[in-house]
N, C-alpha and C positions, 0 to 999 in steps of 0.2 A: 553498560550493561548493553545498552543498545549494542555493540560492532561485536557482540562475542555474538548476539544473537543475527550481525550481516555477515558477518565469517562463516556462522552454521550455516544460514539461508547456502549463500556460494557454494558452499563445499558439497553441500548436498547435490544441490543444481547439477556441478559438476559428475558426480558421483550416479548421479541418475539417468546423464548424458551418457555415461564412462564408453569412450570411443577402442575400449581395447578386448582386449580378451578377460573371461573373469580371474581368469588365473594370473595376467599381469602383479607382478611386485610395486605396481604405482598405485593399483587398486589399494591393496594392499595398508600403503602407505595413508592413503589418503581416507581410511578405514580409521585408522589411527589417529590421527591429523582432528577428524570427525571426532571421536570419541574422547580428546582429552579437550576440545570446545567444549562438548559435555559438561567435564569435568569443573573447565574454570568457575560456570555457574554455580555449582554448587560449594568449591570454597572462594569462591568471590570476595567474600565481607572478611573474611582472616588475609587470606594475599588478595588485598585489592588493587595496589599500585604496582603488582610485577602484575597482573592481570589484566589492566588495562594497557599498562607499555606492553605486554606481549601483541595483545588483539588488536594494538592501533597500527603497529609492525606488522603482524599478520595483514592488518584489511590495507595497508599500504602495498602490501606486494599482489593482492588479490586482485585491486585497479592498475598498476603496475600490467597485469598480465591482462586485463582486459582491454587495456587503451594498447597492448601490443597485440591482439587479437582482432581490434575493430581495425587495428591501421597497415595491417597485414592481409587482411580482407577484403579492405579498400584501393590496397597497395599489393597484391599478390606478387608484381616483378621483380619485386624490391628484397622477397624472403631469399636469403642465401640457397642453392641448391640442393648442396648437401642438407636441407633441412624438408627441400620441400617436397622432395622423393620421398618423403614420411607422410604428406599429407595427402588424402583419399583424392588421386585426378577428376572427380567428377563426374566421369562420363559415363555412360551408359554401357559399354562392355564391362566396367568393373563390377556392374549388377547381376552378370552373366557368368555361369558355370562354365570355367573354363579346362575339368578336365571332362573324360568317357566313359560312364564302366561298358566293358566287354564281356560276351560269355566265357569266354573263353581267354586259355593264356594269349596276351599279357595280360588281361583284365582289367586293365587301366592305361588310360595315353592322354593326352593332349589333345584337344580337339582341333580340330582343323583348320587353317585362316584365323587363328584366334589369337590377341595379344596376352602374354604370358606375364606376369609379373611377379620378382622373385619376392619371396617376403621372408623376414630379419632381418635384421642389420649383417651387410656383410663388407664394406668399407665406403666410403665416398662415390658419388657416379663414376670420377675417375679412376676408382679401384677395381669397382665392380660393375658390369652392365647388367641392370635389373630387368629393363624390357624386354623383350623380342617376338616374332609374330610367327608361328607353326607355318608352314607350309601346309599343300592341297592334303595331305595324307596324317598331318597335326603333330611331324616331325621339323629340326633344325634344320633345313635347308631354305640354300634362298630359291626362288622362283622356276630360277636360271636353272638352277641343279633340277629341281622336284622334275623338272621337264624332261629331262636326256631322256633317251631311248633306251640307251644303256650305262653299265659302266663297271669302270675297271674293276673298284671294288664297295663293297656292301660292311659299311660298319657299324656293329651291334655292341651294347652296353650300357654303361649308367651314366652318371653326370660327366663322367672323365670322356666319354663319345659325345654326348650330347655336347660338350664342350660348353658347361656351365662356368657365368662369369663373364663370359666376351661374346663380343657380338655373334652374327652367325657369320661372318665375313671374317674374323679370329678363328673359326672352328678347323683343327687339323683337317679335315674333309671338305673344308671348303677352298683351302689352302692346297691340299693334295689336287683338287679339280682345276684349280689357276692353275697349278702347275702341267696339266695335261696329264693326269690320272683322276678322270672321275670317277665321285665314290658318295657315295648317297650316306646321311647317317640315320639311323634306326637306333638313337640310344636315347635312355631317359632316366632323366635323373631319377637317383632310388631305386633303378632294376636289380632284381635279385638276374642269375643267368638262366634260370628259367622260367624270366619273363623277356627277356632276351629273344630265347629261345624261341616263344609264343609268337614276338615280332618279327622276326624273319622267316616264320610258318605262313603268318596272317597276312602280314605287308612286304615281304624284302623277294621273296620263293619268286610272286609274279617279276620281279625284276631284277633284267640278266645282269649277271655281275663276273667276270671272272677271278674273283679273290672275297670271300665273306671273310670279315677281321673280328673277332670276338674278342673285345679290349678288357680284361678286369682289372682291379685298381684292391690291392690287400687289404685284407680284415675282410672284406665284403661276404665272405663265404655263411656268415650266419641266417642270409638274408633267401637262405634255398632251405632252413627249418619252417619258414615258416608260408611253406606254396607245397607242405606235403600235403596229398589230399584239401588242395588246395581250401585250406586253412584261414587264408584270409579274407579269399574269396567270399567265403560263405559267408562273414562278419564286415565286411566294406572296410577292413584296416589294409593296408599296406605298409611298405617300408621307405625311408626317407624320404629324401623332398617330393616325388609323385603324390607321399602319403602327404604331406605339408598341404603340397598345394590343392589337395582333395578337401582334408579339411578344413581349408579356406573357402571351398566350394558351400561347403554345410556350413560356416560362421562368414558370411560376406565381409564383416568388420574384417577382418584378420588382413584381406587380402587387403584393403582399399586402406588400409593402415589408420592414420590416425586423423581427423576429423579439425582439431584444433592445430594451432602452432604449440602447444604447452604441450601435447603429445606427440609434434613432431620430432620436439625437441628430446624429448624425454627415449623414443625412438635413436635418435641421432646420439645421441650420449651412450648407448649399449656397448658399444666398444669399453667405455673408461670403468665399465660393470663388471665387460669378463675382463680387464686388464686383473681388476682387484680378486675376482676369482679365481683366477691363474696365479696370482700371487698366493693365496693361501694356500692353494692347492699345490705349486710348485716352490714356492719358499724366491727369497729373490735368485733369481738366474746370473751368473755371472761367466759368458761364454769364454772362449781364446778368441772371435770374436761379436764384438759388441752389436755389430748388427744384426744378429739373430736372439738378441738379448728378448725381442719384441714377439718371438717366438719359443716360450717356454715346456711346450709342451713334446719339442728335440729333443728333451733327455731323457725321454719313455725308447730314445734307440741303444742305451745301456741298460735296459732290464729283459729278464726273458722273457721271451714269447710262447704261449703255448702252440701247439697244432693242433686245433682240434681236425681229428680224423673224419668224425664222424661229420662231420659239415663238410670236406673238403671230397669226401667221396659219394655226397650229394652234389658237390662241383663239376668231378669231374665226368659225371651218370651224362649231365646235361651236354660237358663237352663233346661225351661221344656221341649225343644224338647230332647236336649240329651240324658235324663234322658229314655224319650220312645225309643229314635234309642236305648239304650243301653240296656232297658229291652226287644225289638225287637231279639236282639244281645244274650239274659239272661247272662245279665253283670247287677252287679249290680253298681249304681251310686254315685259317693262321691263326695262332690263340698268342692275343699280347699278355705282356704282367706290366703292372707297374706299378710299384712303392709310394706310399704319400709324402709328404711333405716332411716330415718329422722324420725318417728314416735319408733322405735324400740330402738332408741337409746338416746333418748328426756331425758326421765325420771332418768338414771344414770347421764347424761353428765351434765343436770339442778340442780339433787333433787330434781324436782316438778314433780307433775303427769299432761301430756298431758289437755290438754281442751277438757271436754266430744266429744264436737261433731266429733273431730279426731276419735272417733270408732263406728263414729252411719253408715258407709256402711257395717261395719261388723258387728252391729248389725242389720240395715236393711235385709241382707246376712243369719243369722243363723236365723232368723223370719222367711224368705219366706220357707228356709228349711222344718224348721218345721213343717209348715202349709202344704208341701208339699210332707212331709217325703222323705224327701231329707238326707241322713246323711251326715254334716258339720261338717268339722275339721277347726280349726281357729289355723293357723302354725305358727301364731304371736306369744302367749300366751308360748310352747315352749322357742322359740325364746328369748325372752325378760324374760324369766325363767332363763333360761343359763344365759343373760348375768348379770341378777341380784346376782347370784352367781359366778362371776369371784371375785380370789382373789384380793386385794389391791394392788397390784404390777405386774396386764396382762399387756402384748402390745396391739401392735395393732393387729398383727397376731392372736391373741386368740381371737377375734369378728370375728362373722358369717357372716362378708360381704367383699368383696373386699378392698382392701387398699385405689384405689381411686370411681372408679367404683361405681354403687351403687348397683348389681347385689350379688347374695352368691358367698361365697367361697367356698373350698372342707368343712370346717367345716359347714357350713349354708346347704350345700347338703345333710352330714352327720344327722342332727336334722332333716330334714325332712326326710329321711328314717326312723330314729328311731321311730319318730310321725306316721309313716303310720303302719310300725311296730306293734308298740305298740295298736293302735287302731284294727289292722287284730288279733294279737293274742287275744286280751280281747271280741271281739264278733265274 
């Protein structure tokens, strides 16, 4: 009986000091275990042998976990980096807010000269860069770029512009700068185009640039709905990655991740749980090219995709206003468009053409650009051409997107930069 009470004590202590969000499924599992342990008390006499064996085994597991916690507390350098990144870094900066609220659009952004740490599992440390530091204005640029007096290009947009998942040096804006096309990055993860417009007005207008490039990623027009009449600003709720970071500011435990090795290991194994969810959602995927079996969402390329006209009209309204702002700033406006990984991988993964409706959004924006004398660059074309020309024995590292997360890797950012350079040199 003593082992039942010891197990209840240790599980209760862990729940009391739980170091993740209360919505975590791990917490639900702990509550279930605690409930079962209490049940063991009441059925002890009827199932004594079974209950004793279970609680002895469970207690031995608890002792093992305690030993692991103590060992890596004393020897933190021995903990694998793939797990240690999910432990709170213990730095004083981790207790500070990393976002700031503005009174006008874009309403929210990262603070200046602040270390940003992405939340949630997006791959190992060799597959996703979780930490980077903002520049003097709060954006993802090197200090050298931020201190330039004028720029060839000013890039605005969401996480695709920000370069989520790669280092500051590997963003397409930094790559352009290194190739003698000085480019300032005003991209912020989760931004709607209306927020990108706000970032340009508040921070970009004072930066001298020949070109204003707005890069829009397919499927994000829905974000515009939330900023009609500033609804999200009033509720202090935002969209995408920046909202995730803002929520972390409200609950610091989210950002600092786990306090314990067990919790960090749970977070590290997120990809296992996600793979299980994908299997339940998509079934057993067996693409023509097996290297893409890890991306079951690619199958969405065969489905009919609805073009939401109301959202698109809000989108193009903002594009028109950005064009006017750029002209006032004596800058040329370029609209860039990019599809995501699922569509760009579909043909090489399946050997089939995507459903025509998958391209309706891009066709809509291309037609709009032509009618409004806006330069339009479809970045999906060079990305798919690159993929089509890969050798038969290519590896995952040869692909332009991150291995697990769906953003562009260094290679993908180079394709964007080279495409922009080719356009500028041609025109």
